[in-house]
C-alpha positions as CSV (number, residue, x, y, z in Angstrom):
1,M,10.3,0.0,-13.7
2,D,12.4,-1.3,-10.9
3,T,11.7,-4.7,-9.3
4,G,13.1,-6.9,-6.6
5,S,12.3,-9.0,-3.6
6,I,12.0,-8.6,0.2
7,G,12.0,-12.0,1.8
8,E,9.1,-14.0,0.3
9,Y,7.6,-10.8,-1.1
10,C,8.3,-9.2,-4.5
11,W,8.0,-5.5,-5.4
12,G,7.8,-3.2,-8.3
13,Q,8.0,0.6,-8.4
14,F,7.7,3.4,-10.9
15,F,9.4,6.8,-10.6
16,G,8.4,9.5,-13.1
17,E,6.1,7.1,-14.9
18,E,3.9,8.0,-17.9
19,P,1.1,8.1,-17.4
20,E,1.4,9.2,-13.8
21,L,-0.3,6.6,-11.7
22,S,-2.5,7.1,-8.6
23,I,-3.1,4.5,-5.9
24,A,-6.8,4.4,-7.0
25,E,-5.7,3.5,-10.5
26,V,-3.4,0.8,-9.3
27,V,-6.2,-0.7,-7.1
28,R,-8.6,-0.7,-10.1
29,A,-5.9,-2.4,-12.2
30,L,-5.3,-5.0,-9.5
31,R,-9.1,-5.6,-8.9
32,N,-8.7,-9.4,-9.4
33,Y,-6.2,-9.5,-6.6
34,V,-8.0,-7.2,-4.1
35,I,-11.7,-8.2,-4.4
36,G,-12.7,-9.8,-1.1
37,L,-9.7,-8.5,0.8
38,R,-9.8,-5.7,3.5
39,A,-7.5,-2.7,3.2
40,V,-5.8,-1.0,6.1
41,N,-4.8,2.6,5.6
42,V,-1.3,3.1,7.0
43,S,-0.7,6.6,5.6
44,W,-3.0,9.3,4.4
45,D,-1.0,12.3,3.2
46,S,1.6,11.2,5.8
47,G,-1.0,11.1,8.5
48,K,-3.9,8.9,9.4
49,M,-7.2,8.6,7.4
50,E,-10.4,9.2,9.4
51,P,-13.3,7.5,7.7
52,S,-16.3,9.7,7.0
53,D,-19.7,9.1,8.5
54,E,-20.8,7.7,5.1
55,Q,-17.8,5.3,5.0
56,I,-18.5,4.1,8.6
57,A,-22.2,3.5,7.6
58,S,-21.0,1.4,4.6
59,G,-18.9,-0.9,6.8
60,W,-15.6,0.9,7.4
61,R,-14.2,0.8,10.9
62,V,-11.2,2.0,12.9
63,Q,-8.9,-0.4,14.7
64,N,-5.8,0.7,16.7
65,G,-6.1,4.1,15.0
66,Y,-6.1,2.7,11.4
67,A,-9.0,3.1,9.0
68,I,-10.1,-0.3,7.6
69,T,-12.4,-1.0,4.6
70,P,-15.1,-3.5,4.5
71,A,-14.5,-6.5,2.3
72,I,-13.5,-4.9,-1.0
73,D,-16.1,-5.1,-3.8
74,S,-16.4,-3.5,-7.3
75,S,-18.2,-0.5,-5.9
76,L,-15.4,0.3,-3.4
77,I,-12.8,-0.2,-6.1
78,E,-14.5,2.3,-8.4
79,S,-14.7,4.9,-5.6
80,W,-11.3,4.3,-4.0
81,P,-10.6,7.2,-1.6
82,M,-7.8,9.6,-2.5
83,N,-6.5,12.5,-0.4
84,S,-6.2,16.0,-1.9
85,C,-2.5,15.6,-2.5
86,S,-2.7,12.0,-3.7
87,A,0.7,11.4,-2.3
88,F,2.2,9.8,0.8
89,D,-0.6,7.2,1.0
90,E,-0.1,3.6,1.8
91,W,-2.5,0.7,2.0
92,Y,-2.0,-2.9,3.3
93,F,-4.4,-5.5,1.9
94,F,-5.4,-8.6,4.1
95,R,-7.5,-11.7,3.8
96,N,-7.9,-11.4,7.6
97,V,-6.9,-8.2,9.3
98,P,-4.6,-9.0,12.3
99,A,-6.1,-8.4,15.8
100,E,-3.2,-6.2,16.6
101,I,-2.0,-3.7,14.0
102,H,1.3,-1.9,14.4
103,L,2.2,-0.7,10.9
104,K,4.6,2.0,9.9
105,A,4.2,3.6,6.5
106,F,7.2,2.9,4.3
107,C,6.2,5.8,1.9
108,N,7.0,8.3,4.6
109,W,10.6,7.5,5.1
110,G,11.9,9.5,2.2
111,V,13.9,6.7,0.5
112,R,14.6,6.7,-3.2
113,S,13.6,3.1,-3.9
114,V,12.0,0.1,-2.2
115,S,15.4,-1.5,-2.5
116,D,16.7,1.0,0.1
117,W,14.6,-0.6,2.8
118,P,17.6,-2.2,4.5
119,D,19.2,1.2,5.0
120,L,16.3,2.1,7.4
121,V,17.2,-0.7,9.7
122,A,20.7,0.6,10.2
123,C,20.2,4.3,9.9
124,Q,17.0,5.3,11.6
125,P,16.7,6.0,15.3
126,N,13.8,3.5,15.7
127,N,15.2,1.0,13.2
128,F,12.2,0.5,10.9
129,N,12.4,-3.0,9.4
130,L,10.1,-3.4,6.4
131,L,10.8,-7.2,6.1
132,T,10.0,-7.8,9.8
133,Q,6.8,-5.8,9.4
134,L,5.7,-7.8,6.4
135,R,6.5,-11.1,8.1
136,Q,4.7,-10.1,11.3
137,H,1.5,-8.8,9.6
138,E,1.5,-11.0,6.5
139,P,-0.5,-8.7,4.1
140,E,-1.3,-10.1,0.6
141,L,-0.1,-6.9,-0.9
142,V,0.9,-3.3,-0.2
143,I,0.3,-0.3,-2.4
144,G,2.0,3.0,-1.6
145,E,3.0,6.3,-3.0
146,G,5.5,8.7,-1.7
147,R,8.3,9.9,-3.9
148,F,7.4,7.0,-6.2
149,I,4.5,4.6,-6.5
150,F,5.1,1.0,-5.5
151,V,3.5,-2.4,-5.0
152,I,4.8,-5.2,-2.7
153,A,3.1,-8.6,-3.1
154,K,3.2,-12.2,-2.1
155,D,2.1,-13.2,-5.6
156,P,4.5,-12.2,-8.4
157,K,1.6,-12.0,-10.9
158,V,0.5,-8.8,-9.1
159,I,3.8,-7.2,-10.0
160,Q,3.4,-8.4,-13.6
161,V,0.1,-6.6,-13.8
162,F,1.5,-3.5,-12.2
163,R,4.4,-3.5,-14.7
164,V,2.1,-2.9,-17.7
165,L,0.3,0.1,-16.2
166,A,2.9,2.7,-17.2
167,R,6.4,3.2,-18.5
168,E,9.3,5.3,-17.4
169,P,10.7,7.8,-20.0
């Protein structure tokens, strides 16, 4: 597992891990860190998630085009939504969801590692800056999956829990 830091955040990622992890499995493993938070879906199979009528009835909402969970409880953790591909998904977890949300999904940029985030600032036409986005929105943690599965968190204990979920061959 690779690890590092982005400003005041720490991160960990697996690539080719055994067993292969899904975001739902990571959310369940991090239950002690996500209970009570609200999650904002930033990428759903590289697009945007549209909550079902059932999800809306249970407290989900849409804000600025982003699907947002109600306060996370054990029931939601056990039924965490997964798209049919279970890839190119990304969730930001907040104590208080910002009034204005303008999040870009890191998982969709095609990088090989979270450590490559500075390359996006210099090389992309619209200069996506992950550090700036984290500082502006201040999520407690981010869980994403693109070419690899990753967690970015304020609390280093989150990365320690994530570390024991799998191994790389």
